[in-house]
BALOBA-1460 file (C-alpha; in Angstrom, 3 decimals):
// residues 374
<rec num="1" residu="m" x="-22.631" y="5.427" z="28.382"/>
<rec num="2" residu="e" x="-20.339" y="2.644" z="27.186"/>
<rec num="3" residu="p" x="-20.055" y="2.106" z="23.432"/>
<rec num="4" residu="t" x="-21.922" y="-0.932" z="22.113"/>
<rec num="5" residu="l" x="-19.160" y="-3.155" z="20.772"/>
<rec num="6" residu="i" x="-19.260" y="-6.548" z="19.128"/>
<rec num="7" residu="g" x="-16.331" y="-8.651" z="18.005"/>
<rec num="8" residu="r" x="-14.828" y="-12.099" z="17.778"/>
<rec num="9" residu="i" x="-12.113" y="-13.934" z="19.663"/>
<rec num="10" residu="w" x="-10.340" y="-17.199" z="19.034"/>
<rec num="11" residu="d" x="-11.154" y="-19.474" z="21.958"/>
<rec num="12" residu="p" x="-8.779" y="-22.451" z="22.200"/>
<rec num="13" residu="r" x="-11.133" y="-24.161" z="24.671"/>
<rec num="14" residu="v" x="-13.685" y="-24.684" z="21.902"/>
<rec num="15" residu="g" x="-11.264" y="-24.737" z="18.977"/>
<rec num="16" residu="g" x="-13.031" y="-21.889" z="17.215"/>
<rec num="17" residu="p" x="-14.365" y="-18.330" z="17.357"/>
<rec num="18" residu="s" x="-16.756" y="-16.828" z="19.875"/>
<rec num="19" residu="v" x="-18.869" y="-13.683" z="19.624"/>
<rec num="20" residu="v" x="-17.997" y="-11.149" z="22.321"/>
<rec num="21" residu="t" x="-18.804" y="-7.697" z="23.606"/>
<rec num="22" residu="v" x="-16.983" y="-5.346" z="25.979"/>
<rec num="23" residu="r" x="-18.250" y="-4.193" z="29.375"/>
<rec num="24" residu="q" x="-16.232" y="-2.107" z="31.800"/>
<rec num="25" residu="g" x="-12.982" y="-3.176" z="30.223"/>
<rec num="26" residu="r" x="-13.841" y="-6.878" z="30.200"/>
<rec num="27" residu="i" x="-14.457" y="-9.255" z="27.283"/>
<rec num="28" residu="i" x="-17.853" y="-10.936" z="27.660"/>
<rec num="29" residu="d" x="-18.731" y="-14.061" z="25.638"/>
<rec num="30" residu="i" x="-22.266" y="-13.656" z="24.208"/>
<rec num="31" residu="t" x="-22.202" y="-16.673" z="21.893"/>
<rec num="32" residu="t" x="-25.541" y="-18.509" z="21.959"/>
<rec num="33" residu="p" x="-27.628" y="-20.526" z="19.480"/>
<rec num="34" residu="l" x="-29.471" y="-17.236" z="18.855"/>
<rec num="35" residu="s" x="-26.240" y="-15.398" z="18.053"/>
<rec num="36" residu="p" x="-23.528" y="-17.879" z="17.044"/>
<rec num="37" residu="l" x="-22.188" y="-15.380" z="14.500"/>
<rec num="38" residu="v" x="-21.639" y="-11.638" z="14.317"/>
<rec num="39" residu="r" x="-23.597" y="-11.895" z="11.085"/>
<rec num="40" residu="d" x="-26.645" y="-13.075" z="13.047"/>
<rec num="41" residu="v" x="-26.515" y="-10.118" z="15.423"/>
<rec num="42" residu="c" x="-26.190" y="-7.661" z="12.542"/>
<rec num="43" residu="e" x="-29.330" y="-9.147" z="10.979"/>
<rec num="44" residu="m" x="-31.435" y="-8.435" z="14.076"/>
<rec num="45" residu="d" x="-33.951" y="-5.580" z="14.139"/>
<rec num="46" residu="d" x="-32.019" y="-3.903" z="16.968"/>
<rec num="47" residu="p" x="-28.456" y="-5.267" z="17.172"/>
<rec num="48" residu="s" x="-27.273" y="-2.762" z="19.771"/>
<rec num="49" residu="h" x="-30.137" y="-3.514" z="22.171"/>
<rec num="50" residu="y" x="-29.476" y="-7.245" z="21.871"/>
<rec num="51" residu="v" x="-25.772" y="-6.837" z="22.639"/>
<rec num="52" residu="q" x="-26.425" y="-4.466" z="25.538"/>
<rec num="53" residu="s" x="-28.783" y="-6.972" z="27.167"/>
<rec num="54" residu="a" x="-26.878" y="-10.187" z="26.356"/>
<rec num="55" residu="h" x="-25.245" y="-12.166" z="29.167"/>
<rec num="56" residu="g" x="-22.292" y="-14.518" z="29.208"/>
<rec num="57" residu="p" x="-19.033" y="-15.475" z="30.911"/>
<rec num="58" residu="d" x="-16.216" y="-12.998" z="31.531"/>
<rec num="59" residu="l" x="-13.205" y="-14.084" z="29.440"/>
<rec num="60" residu="g" x="-10.681" y="-11.545" z="30.717"/>
<rec num="61" residu="s" x="-9.591" y="-7.956" z="30.307"/>
<rec num="62" residu="v" x="-9.692" y="-6.081" z="27.017"/>
<rec num="63" residu="d" x="-6.084" y="-5.042" z="27.568"/>
<rec num="64" residu="a" x="-4.977" y="-8.674" z="27.813"/>
<rec num="65" residu="f" x="-6.754" y="-9.562" z="24.580"/>
<rec num="66" residu="m" x="-5.355" y="-6.481" z="22.803"/>
<rec num="67" residu="a" x="-1.857" y="-7.563" z="23.819"/>
<rec num="68" residu="a" x="-2.307" y="-11.289" z="23.132"/>
<rec num="69" residu="r" x="-0.145" y="-13.193" z="20.675"/>
<rec num="70" residu="v" x="-2.118" y="-13.560" z="17.429"/>
<rec num="71" residu="g" x="-1.778" y="-16.570" z="15.146"/>
<rec num="72" residu="d" x="-1.162" y="-19.087" z="17.917"/>
<rec num="73" residu="v" x="-4.352" y="-21.182" z="18.196"/>
<rec num="74" residu="s" x="-3.400" y="-22.232" z="21.735"/>
<rec num="75" residu="v" x="-3.780" y="-18.635" z="22.950"/>
<rec num="76" residu="p" x="-7.045" y="-16.645" z="23.148"/>
<rec num="77" residu="h" x="-6.791" y="-13.592" z="20.899"/>
<rec num="78" residu="l" x="-8.832" y="-11.118" z="18.902"/>
<rec num="79" residu="l" x="-10.045" y="-11.939" z="15.404"/>
<rec num="80" residu="a" x="-11.491" y="-9.652" z="12.762"/>
<rec num="81" residu="p" x="-14.964" y="-8.719" z="14.081"/>
<rec num="82" residu="c" x="-16.806" y="-9.985" z="10.992"/>
<rec num="83" residu="d" x="-17.475" y="-13.574" z="9.948"/>
<rec num="84" residu="l" x="-19.815" y="-14.519" z="7.073"/>
<rec num="85" residu="q" x="-20.098" y="-10.993" z="5.682"/>
<rec num="86" residu="a" x="-18.596" y="-10.314" z="2.259"/>
<rec num="87" residu="v" x="-15.688" y="-7.865" z="2.477"/>
<rec num="88" residu="k" x="-15.986" y="-5.130" z="-0.138"/>
<rec num="89" residu="a" x="-14.102" y="-1.869" z="-0.593"/>
<rec num="90" residu="c" x="-14.633" y="1.451" z="-2.317"/>
<rec num="91" residu="g" x="-11.753" y="3.168" z="-4.073"/>
<rec num="92" residu="v" x="-11.113" y="6.716" z="-5.196"/>
<rec num="93" residu="t" x="-13.667" y="8.282" z="-2.862"/>
<rec num="94" residu="f" x="-11.414" y="11.224" z="-1.903"/>
<rec num="95" residu="a" x="-10.065" y="13.827" z="-4.330"/>
<rec num="96" residu="g" x="-6.566" y="13.661" z="-2.844"/>
<rec num="97" residu="s" x="-6.240" y="9.905" z="-3.221"/>
<rec num="98" residu="m" x="-7.785" y="10.156" z="-6.683"/>
<rec num="99" residu="v" x="-4.868" y="12.317" z="-7.804"/>
<rec num="100" residu="e" x="-2.467" y="9.755" z="-6.360"/>
<rec num="101" residu="r" x="-4.147" y="6.981" z="-8.355"/>
<rec num="102" residu="v" x="-3.606" y="8.999" z="-11.542"/>
<rec num="103" residu="i" x="0.022" y="9.382" z="-10.571"/>
<rec num="104" residu="e" x="0.421" y="5.640" z="-10.008"/>
<rec num="105" residu="e" x="-1.045" y="4.926" z="-13.405"/>
<rec num="106" residu="r" x="1.045" y="7.510" z="-15.227"/>
<rec num="107" residu="a" x="4.229" y="6.448" z="-13.405"/>
<rec num="108" residu="n" x="3.538" y="2.833" z="-14.456"/>
<rec num="109" residu="g" x="4.373" y="1.727" z="-10.928"/>
<rec num="110" residu="d" x="7.739" y="3.570" z="-10.896"/>
<rec num="111" residu="p" x="8.054" y="5.800" z="-7.793"/>
<rec num="112" residu="s" x="10.988" y="7.730" z="-9.261"/>
<rec num="113" residu="r" x="8.673" y="9.236" z="-11.893"/>
<rec num="114" residu="a" x="5.892" y="10.014" z="-9.462"/>
<rec num="115" residu="q" x="6.974" y="13.444" z="-8.185"/>
<rec num="116" residu="a" x="7.118" y="15.140" z="-11.581"/>
<rec num="117" residu="i" x="3.767" y="13.653" z="-12.540"/>
<rec num="118" residu="r" x="2.314" y="14.660" z="-9.175"/>
<rec num="119" residu="s" x="3.236" y="18.290" z="-9.805"/>
<rec num="120" residu="r" x="1.737" y="18.297" z="-13.283"/>
<rec num="121" residu="v" x="-1.508" y="16.562" z="-12.371"/>
<rec num="122" residu="g" x="-1.891" y="18.524" z="-9.154"/>
<rec num="123" residu="a" x="-1.557" y="21.814" z="-11.003"/>
<rec num="124" residu="a" x="-4.239" y="20.762" z="-13.470"/>
<rec num="125" residu="i" x="-6.844" y="19.119" z="-11.222"/>
<rec num="126" residu="g" x="-5.756" y="18.878" z="-7.583"/>
<rec num="127" residu="g" x="-7.853" y="21.744" z="-6.252"/>
<rec num="128" residu="s" x="-10.588" y="21.880" z="-8.850"/>
<rec num="129" residu="l" x="-11.958" y="18.427" z="-8.034"/>
<rec num="130" residu="r" x="-12.318" y="18.766" z="-4.271"/>
<rec num="131" residu="k" x="-15.809" y="20.220" z="-4.402"/>
<rec num="132" residu="i" x="-17.056" y="18.394" z="-7.482"/>
<rec num="133" residu="r" x="-20.077" y="16.196" z="-6.835"/>
<rec num="134" residu="p" x="-19.587" y="12.859" z="-8.627"/>
<rec num="135" residu="g" x="-21.991" y="12.382" z="-11.517"/>
<rec num="136" residu="s" x="-22.982" y="16.072" z="-11.657"/>
<rec num="137" residu="h" x="-22.984" y="18.382" z="-14.695"/>
<rec num="138" residu="e" x="-19.906" y="20.086" z="-13.215"/>
<rec num="139" residu="a" x="-18.147" y="16.739" z="-13.057"/>
<rec num="140" residu="d" x="-18.973" y="16.103" z="-16.719"/>
<rec num="141" residu="a" x="-17.421" y="19.455" z="-17.609"/>
<rec num="142" residu="v" x="-14.247" y="18.619" z="-15.688"/>
<rec num="143" residu="k" x="-14.096" y="15.234" z="-17.409"/>
<rec num="144" residu="t" x="-14.235" y="16.920" z="-20.814"/>
<rec num="145" residu="a" x="-11.423" y="19.294" z="-19.840"/>
<rec num="146" residu="l" x="-9.213" y="16.503" z="-18.541"/>
<rec num="147" residu="i" x="-9.694" y="14.449" z="-21.683"/>
<rec num="148" residu="a" x="-8.595" y="17.465" z="-23.713"/>
<rec num="149" residu="e" x="-5.469" y="17.671" z="-21.534"/>
<rec num="150" residu="g" x="-4.731" y="13.963" z="-21.983"/>
<rec num="151" residu="l" x="-5.108" y="13.368" z="-18.247"/>
<rec num="152" residu="w" x="-8.179" y="11.147" z="-18.174"/>
<rec num="153" residu="s" x="-7.928" y="7.730" z="-16.502"/>
<rec num="154" residu="p" x="-10.123" y="4.969" z="-15.058"/>
<rec num="155" residu="y" x="-9.437" y="6.390" z="-11.579"/>
<rec num="156" residu="l" x="-10.866" y="9.768" z="-12.498"/>
<rec num="157" residu="e" x="-13.893" y="8.087" z="-14.064"/>
<rec num="158" residu="v" x="-14.869" y="6.442" z="-10.766"/>
<rec num="159" residu="g" x="-13.748" y="9.501" z="-8.809"/>
<rec num="160" residu="i" x="-16.122" y="11.993" z="-10.407"/>
<rec num="161" residu="g" x="-18.337" y="9.861" z="-12.657"/>
<rec num="162" residu="p" x="-21.765" y="8.531" z="-11.635"/>
<rec num="163" residu="d" x="-20.580" y="5.041" z="-10.636"/>
<rec num="164" residu="a" x="-18.389" y="4.371" z="-7.597"/>
<rec num="165" residu="e" x="-15.571" y="1.841" z="-7.624"/>
<rec num="166" residu="v" x="-16.573" y="-1.130" z="-5.450"/>
<rec num="167" residu="f" x="-14.347" y="-4.202" z="-5.433"/>
<rec num="168" residu="s" x="-13.903" y="-7.395" z="-3.424"/>
<rec num="169" residu="k" x="-11.203" y="-6.741" z="-0.861"/>
<rec num="170" residu="a" x="-11.012" y="-10.111" z="0.885"/>
<rec num="171" residu="q" x="-12.625" y="-13.524" z="0.975"/>
<rec num="172" residu="v" x="-15.166" y="-14.395" z="3.652"/>
<rec num="173" residu="l" x="-13.354" y="-15.151" z="6.951"/>
<rec num="174" residu="s" x="-9.913" y="-14.212" z="5.561"/>
<rec num="175" residu="s" x="-9.618" y="-10.796" z="7.230"/>
<rec num="176" residu="v" x="-7.247" y="-10.472" z="10.197"/>
<rec num="177" residu="g" x="-7.831" y="-8.497" z="13.371"/>
<rec num="178" residu="h" x="-5.947" y="-6.338" z="15.839"/>
<rec num="179" residu="g" x="-2.441" y="-7.583" z="16.648"/>
<rec num="180" residu="a" x="-2.098" y="-9.766" z="13.570"/>
<rec num="181" residu="e" x="0.522" y="-9.506" z="10.867"/>
<rec num="182" residu="i" x="-0.596" y="-7.817" z="7.660"/>
<rec num="183" residu="g" x="0.742" y="-9.281" z="4.446"/>
<rec num="184" residu="l" x="2.492" y="-7.750" z="1.446"/>
<rec num="185" residu="h" x="2.789" y="-9.829" z="-1.713"/>
<rec num="186" residu="p" x="6.546" y="-10.422" z="-2.170"/>
<rec num="187" residu="i" x="6.525" y="-9.039" z="-5.732"/>
<rec num="188" residu="s" x="5.696" y="-5.550" z="-4.436"/>
<rec num="189" residu="k" x="8.407" y="-2.955" z="-3.845"/>
<rec num="190" residu="w" x="6.134" y="0.100" z="-3.432"/>
<rec num="191" residu="n" x="3.242" y="-0.206" z="-1.013"/>
<rec num="192" residu="n" x="1.464" y="1.531" z="1.841"/>
<rec num="193" residu="p" x="-1.240" y="1.244" z="4.498"/>
<rec num="194" residu="e" x="-4.699" y="2.676" z="3.867"/>
<rec num="195" residu="p" x="-6.518" y="3.727" z="7.055"/>
<rec num="196" residu="e" x="-10.264" y="3.524" z="6.499"/>
<rec num="197" residu="i" x="-13.683" y="3.337" z="8.086"/>
<rec num="198" residu="v" x="-15.420" y="-0.003" z="7.481"/>
<rec num="199" residu="l" x="-19.205" y="-0.129" z="7.651"/>
<rec num="200" residu="a" x="-21.115" y="-3.182" z="8.865"/>
<rec num="201" residu="v" x="-24.146" y="-3.582" z="6.581"/>
<rec num="202" residu="s" x="-26.988" y="-6.080" z="6.971"/>
<rec num="203" residu="s" x="-28.467" y="-8.154" z="4.152"/>
<rec num="204" residu="r" x="-31.251" y="-5.570" z="3.916"/>
<rec num="205" residu="g" x="-28.761" y="-2.813" z="3.207"/>
<rec num="206" residu="r" x="-29.081" y="-1.278" z="6.668"/>
<rec num="207" residu="i" x="-25.871" y="0.191" z="8.094"/>
<rec num="208" residu="v" x="-25.644" y="-1.139" z="11.647"/>
<rec num="209" residu="g" x="-22.158" y="-0.139" z="12.768"/>
<rec num="210" residu="a" x="-18.580" y="0.765" z="11.913"/>
<rec num="211" residu="a" x="-15.016" y="-0.376" z="12.552"/>
<rec num="212" residu="l" x="-11.475" y="0.591" z="11.618"/>
<rec num="213" residu="g" x="-9.719" y="-1.051" z="8.688"/>
<rec num="214" residu="n" x="-6.403" y="-1.225" z="6.862"/>
<rec num="215" residu="d" x="-6.885" y="-1.750" z="3.117"/>
<rec num="216" residu="v" x="-3.255" y="-2.737" z="2.484"/>
<rec num="217" residu="n" x="-2.261" y="-1.413" z="-0.935"/>
<rec num="218" residu="l" x="0.443" y="-2.447" z="-3.422"/>
<rec num="219" residu="r" x="0.983" y="0.782" z="-5.345"/>
<rec num="220" residu="d" x="3.375" y="-0.614" z="-7.925"/>
<rec num="221" residu="v" x="1.170" y="-3.594" z="-8.779"/>
<rec num="222" residu="e" x="-2.022" y="-1.578" z="-9.188"/>
<rec num="223" residu="g" x="-0.033" y="1.210" z="-10.838"/>
<rec num="224" residu="r" x="1.118" y="-1.104" z="-13.632"/>
<rec num="225" residu="s" x="-2.480" y="-1.785" z="-14.577"/>
<rec num="226" residu="a" x="-5.878" y="-1.160" z="-13.018"/>
<rec num="227" residu="l" x="-6.715" y="-4.717" z="-14.122"/>
<rec num="228" residu="l" x="-4.251" y="-5.999" z="-11.499"/>
<rec num="229" residu="l" x="-6.459" y="-4.636" z="-8.712"/>
<rec num="230" residu="s" x="-7.336" y="-8.066" z="-7.315"/>
<rec num="231" residu="k" x="-3.653" y="-9.053" z="-7.209"/>
<rec num="232" residu="a" x="-2.827" y="-5.778" z="-5.471"/>
<rec num="233" residu="k" x="-5.633" y="-6.013" z="-2.912"/>
<rec num="234" residu="d" x="-6.527" y="-9.628" z="-2.097"/>
<rec num="235" residu="n" x="-3.613" y="-11.551" z="-0.628"/>
<rec num="236" residu="n" x="-2.978" y="-13.553" z="2.519"/>
<rec num="237" residu="s" x="-3.471" y="-11.242" z="5.561"/>
<rec num="238" residu="s" x="-3.847" y="-8.157" z="3.351"/>
<rec num="239" residu="c" x="-7.086" y="-7.024" z="5.021"/>
<rec num="240" residu="a" x="-7.215" y="-5.917" z="8.666"/>
<rec num="241" residu="i" x="-10.443" y="-4.940" z="10.468"/>
<rec num="242" residu="g" x="-10.970" y="-4.191" z="14.135"/>
<rec num="243" residu="p" x="-10.617" y="-4.178" z="16.971"/>
<rec num="244" residu="f" x="-14.435" y="-4.305" z="17.268"/>
<rec num="245" residu="i" x="-17.525" y="-3.170" z="15.374"/>
<rec num="246" residu="r" x="-19.173" y="-0.269" z="17.161"/>
<rec num="247" residu="l" x="-22.889" y="-0.805" z="16.715"/>
<rec num="248" residu="f" x="-25.058" y="2.239" z="16.133"/>
<rec num="249" residu="d" x="-27.317" y="3.277" z="18.998"/>
<rec num="250" residu="a" x="-28.739" y="6.474" z="20.487"/>
<rec num="251" residu="h" x="-25.208" y="7.655" z="21.327"/>
<rec num="252" residu="y" x="-23.346" y="6.834" z="18.110"/>
<rec num="253" residu="t" x="-24.759" y="6.996" z="14.578"/>
<rec num="254" residu="l" x="-23.765" y="7.296" z="10.950"/>
<rec num="255" residu="d" x="-23.581" y="11.066" z="11.421"/>
<rec num="256" residu="d" x="-20.713" y="10.487" z="13.862"/>
<rec num="257" residu="v" x="-18.958" y="8.349" z="11.245"/>
<rec num="258" residu="r" x="-19.316" y="11.170" z="8.711"/>
<rec num="259" residu="k" x="-17.192" y="13.350" z="11.026"/>
<rec num="260" residu="v" x="-14.537" y="10.804" z="11.976"/>
<rec num="261" residu="e" x="-10.881" y="11.835" z="11.877"/>
<rec num="262" residu="l" x="-8.546" y="8.860" z="11.465"/>
<rec num="263" residu="s" x="-4.912" y="9.018" z="12.504"/>
<rec num="264" residu="l" x="-2.161" y="6.778" z="11.198"/>
<rec num="265" residu="l" x="1.227" y="6.007" z="12.713"/>
<rec num="266" residu="v" x="3.878" y="3.872" z="10.996"/>
<rec num="267" residu="e" x="6.902" y="2.979" z="13.110"/>
<rec num="268" residu="g" x="9.799" y="1.218" z="11.406"/>
<rec num="269" residu="q" x="12.507" y="-0.911" z="12.951"/>
<rec num="270" residu="d" x="14.903" y="1.459" z="11.154"/>
<rec num="271" residu="g" x="13.680" y="4.382" z="13.285"/>
<rec num="272" residu="f" x="11.464" y="5.783" z="10.538"/>
<rec num="273" residu="v" x="8.204" y="7.346" z="11.730"/>
<rec num="274" residu="l" x="5.310" y="8.410" z="9.521"/>
<rec num="275" residu="h" x="2.213" y="10.266" z="10.693"/>
<rec num="276" residu="g" x="-0.895" y="10.565" z="8.560"/>
<rec num="277" residu="r" x="-4.545" y="11.559" z="8.793"/>
<rec num="278" residu="s" x="-7.735" y="10.909" z="6.864"/>
<rec num="279" residu="s" x="-10.892" y="12.941" z="7.447"/>
<rec num="280" residu="m" x="-14.303" y="11.558" z="6.558"/>
<rec num="281" residu="t" x="-15.556" y="15.133" z="6.179"/>
<rec num="282" residu="k" x="-13.635" y="15.303" z="2.889"/>
<rec num="283" residu="i" x="-15.129" y="12.201" z="1.278"/>
<rec num="284" residu="s" x="-16.676" y="12.952" z="-2.108"/>
<rec num="285" residu="r" x="-19.398" y="10.275" z="-1.917"/>
<rec num="286" residu="d" x="-21.661" y="9.895" z="1.098"/>
<rec num="287" residu="p" x="-21.466" y="6.528" z="2.904"/>
<rec num="288" residu="e" x="-25.158" y="5.855" z="2.259"/>
<rec num="289" residu="d" x="-24.621" y="6.371" z="-1.474"/>
<rec num="290" residu="l" x="-21.687" y="3.943" z="-1.452"/>
<rec num="291" residu="v" x="-23.797" y="1.331" z="0.340"/>
<rec num="292" residu="a" x="-26.680" y="1.838" z="-2.122"/>
<rec num="293" residu="q" x="-24.296" y="1.337" z="-5.050"/>
<rec num="294" residu="t" x="-23.065" y="-1.915" z="-3.485"/>
<rec num="295" residu="i" x="-26.211" y="-3.664" z="-2.249"/>
<rec num="296" residu="g" x="-29.770" y="-3.449" z="-3.575"/>
<rec num="297" residu="r" x="-32.062" y="-5.039" z="-6.117"/>
<rec num="298" residu="h" x="-29.084" y="-5.249" z="-8.485"/>
<rec num="299" residu="h" x="-26.921" y="-7.245" z="-6.015"/>
<rec num="300" residu="q" x="-27.846" y="-9.098" z="-2.827"/>
<rec num="301" residu="y" x="-25.614" y="-10.159" z="0.068"/>
<rec num="302" residu="p" x="-27.570" y="-12.719" z="2.126"/>
<rec num="303" residu="d" x="-25.057" y="-12.548" z="4.986"/>
<rec num="304" residu="g" x="-24.473" y="-8.803" z="4.784"/>
<rec num="305" residu="l" x="-21.182" y="-7.128" z="4.075"/>
<rec num="306" residu="m" x="-18.328" y="-5.070" z="5.454"/>
<rec num="307" residu="l" x="-17.646" y="-2.033" z="3.273"/>
<rec num="308" residu="f" x="-14.365" y="-0.093" z="3.297"/>
<rec num="309" residu="l" x="-15.105" y="3.560" z="2.476"/>
<rec num="310" residu="g" x="-11.759" y="4.601" z="0.996"/>
<rec num="311" residu="t" x="-9.043" y="6.890" z="2.326"/>
<rec num="312" residu="l" x="-7.669" y="10.387" z="1.931"/>
<rec num="313" residu="f" x="-4.218" y="9.152" z="2.922"/>
<rec num="314" residu="a" x="-1.622" y="8.697" z="0.188"/>
<rec num="315" residu="p" x="1.961" y="8.996" z="1.523"/>
<rec num="316" residu="t" x="4.505" y="10.915" z="-0.534"/>
<rec num="317" residu="e" x="7.243" y="11.364" z="2.088"/>
<rec num="318" residu="d" x="10.540" y="9.802" z="1.015"/>
<rec num="319" residu="r" x="11.819" y="6.840" z="2.952"/>
<rec num="320" residu="g" x="15.392" y="6.409" z="1.938"/>
<rec num="321" residu="e" x="16.251" y="7.323" z="-1.651"/>
<rec num="322" residu="a" x="15.195" y="10.849" z="-2.651"/>
<rec num="323" residu="g" x="12.148" y="10.857" z="-4.886"/>
<rec num="324" residu="a" x="11.303" y="7.217" z="-4.140"/>
<rec num="325" residu="g" x="8.410" y="8.093" z="-1.829"/>
<rec num="326" residu="f" x="7.165" y="5.939" z="1.040"/>
<rec num="327" residu="t" x="7.050" y="2.180" z="1.083"/>
<rec num="328" residu="h" x="6.723" y="-0.359" z="3.878"/>
<rec num="329" residu="h" x="9.662" y="-2.191" z="5.394"/>
<rec num="330" residu="l" x="9.130" y="-5.586" z="6.963"/>
<rec num="331" residu="g" x="8.507" y="-5.242" z="10.678"/>
<rec num="332" residu="d" x="6.750" y="-1.867" z="10.432"/>
<rec num="333" residu="i" x="4.140" y="-1.329" z="13.129"/>
<rec num="334" residu="v" x="0.989" y="0.297" z="11.734"/>
<rec num="335" residu="t" x="-1.463" y="1.908" z="14.145"/>
<rec num="336" residu="i" x="-4.814" y="3.348" z="13.049"/>
<rec num="337" residu="e" x="-6.934" y="5.228" z="15.593"/>
<rec num="338" residu="a" x="-10.198" y="7.156" z="15.655"/>
<rec num="339" residu="e" x="-12.214" y="8.577" z="18.504"/>
<rec num="340" residu="g" x="-15.134" y="6.309" z="19.246"/>
<rec num="341" residu="l" x="-13.727" y="3.354" z="17.288"/>
<rec num="342" residu="g" x="-10.555" y="2.545" z="19.186"/>
<rec num="343" residu="l" x="-7.195" y="1.410" z="17.879"/>
<rec num="344" residu="l" x="-6.154" y="-1.130" z="15.232"/>
<rec num="345" residu="r" x="-2.491" y="-2.131" z="15.305"/>
<rec num="346" residu="n" x="-0.722" y="-4.600" z="13.021"/>
<rec num="347" residu="s" x="2.823" y="-5.511" z="12.025"/>
<rec num="348" residu="v" x="3.990" y="-5.770" z="8.416"/>
<rec num="349" residu="a" x="5.208" y="-9.048" z="6.945"/>
<rec num="350" residu="l" x="5.117" y="-10.861" z="3.631"/>
<rec num="351" residu="s" x="1.901" y="-12.620" z="2.694"/>
<rec num="352" residu="t" x="4.007" y="-15.738" z="2.148"/>
<rec num="353" residu="t" x="5.256" y="-15.733" z="5.762"/>
<rec num="354" residu="c" x="2.055" y="-14.657" z="7.536"/>
<rec num="355" residu="p" x="0.050" y="-17.525" z="9.059"/>
<rec num="356" residu="e" x="-1.826" y="-19.359" z="6.331"/>
<rec num="357" residu="w" x="-5.582" y="-18.854" z="6.204"/>
<rec num="358" residu="t" x="-7.026" y="-22.338" z="6.776"/>
<rec num="359" residu="f" x="-10.167" y="-21.786" z="8.891"/>
<rec num="360" residu="g" x="-12.835" y="-21.295" z="6.226"/>
<rec num="361" residu="i" x="-16.613" y="-21.558" z="6.077"/>
<rec num="362" residu="r" x="-16.665" y="-25.377" z="6.203"/>
<rec num="363" residu="a" x="-14.451" y="-25.404" z="9.299"/>
<rec num="364" residu="l" x="-16.569" y="-22.727" z="10.968"/>
<rec num="365" residu="m" x="-19.834" y="-24.561" z="10.337"/>
<rec num="366" residu="s" x="-18.384" y="-27.832" z="11.628"/>
<rec num="367" residu="n" x="-17.107" y="-26.120" z="14.772"/>
<rec num="368" residu="l" x="-20.443" y="-24.430" z="15.482"/>
<rec num="369" residu="a" x="-22.292" y="-27.711" z="14.926"/>
<rec num="370" residu="e" x="-19.993" y="-29.557" z="17.334"/>
<rec num="371" residu="r" x="-20.759" y="-26.875" z="19.931"/>
<rec num="372" residu="k" x="-24.516" y="-27.315" z="19.247"/>
<rec num="373" residu="l" x="-24.803" y="-23.657" z="18.231"/>
<rec num="374" residu="i" x="-26.386" y="-24.424" z="14.848"/>
């Protein structure tokens, strides 16, 4: 049985995006007045059934679209598979990355100080937190012990406290897709990819599918102050999602997402290669809990949302100077893969040199109206 996929492509013939699915290795345009947006499909009672039964023209092979030049509006290419959904992200959902956040804070964004701090913090809490249930009595006891040791931080609060960290990762329509450049703010000298699962959630809080994502992270910026989170996370081309959303059906469910193993490959023009993994089995907060903390009576999202679930991956391998840890170089190729969700590949550039984001909500609505889709 083929996976039920939904995504978006830039179609130069219509000067805008089209909603597509994949059948037998071909991209099929399923854009209609009933489903002009991915958001509209996700709001349906049975999104997967609709996509499986939808008809439309064959636009070409998946391989051709995966290899297409992105950023050139004269060429058909993949876009991020979401449109009007808010793009939110959860942080500090894995014990390993939680320790790294403490290190960033204590190092004040200085990678040369990170290794000594890593050893100290790891000895005190690295293993003891892996099985702690956030918000539990055991977590409260650990919090008390860490405060006594002078090791408490905002990252540990959201890591084992009752409330998850949920922040706005990107503006509506600003995310980039497979093949695009991902942007680093030029002030950053210490940064890394963050391979994550991204859930597609309807306005009713129902999880309807999942995709791969890269929550590009500026470690030195966020490390200087947790209050710089938005500057560290939301920049031009700093959010990649794709290549498609796999909609849940009888053959793929949230239980499959809970078992996903993500692999990461960074290939530098300098010959540097970094391998990494992130296992959803080690997440400390269940995906349904993270969704419930994001959307509900306390906060509505009329067009649904895409929710990054956090990552276990936090690179410590030196790249260059001893003790400096890993950081991106311009031109790095970042590939994130997971069985059942495909492959998301992007190249690293500065946010100031990536294509400017100019196609916003007003432009989208005008384009759909011209095409008599709304």
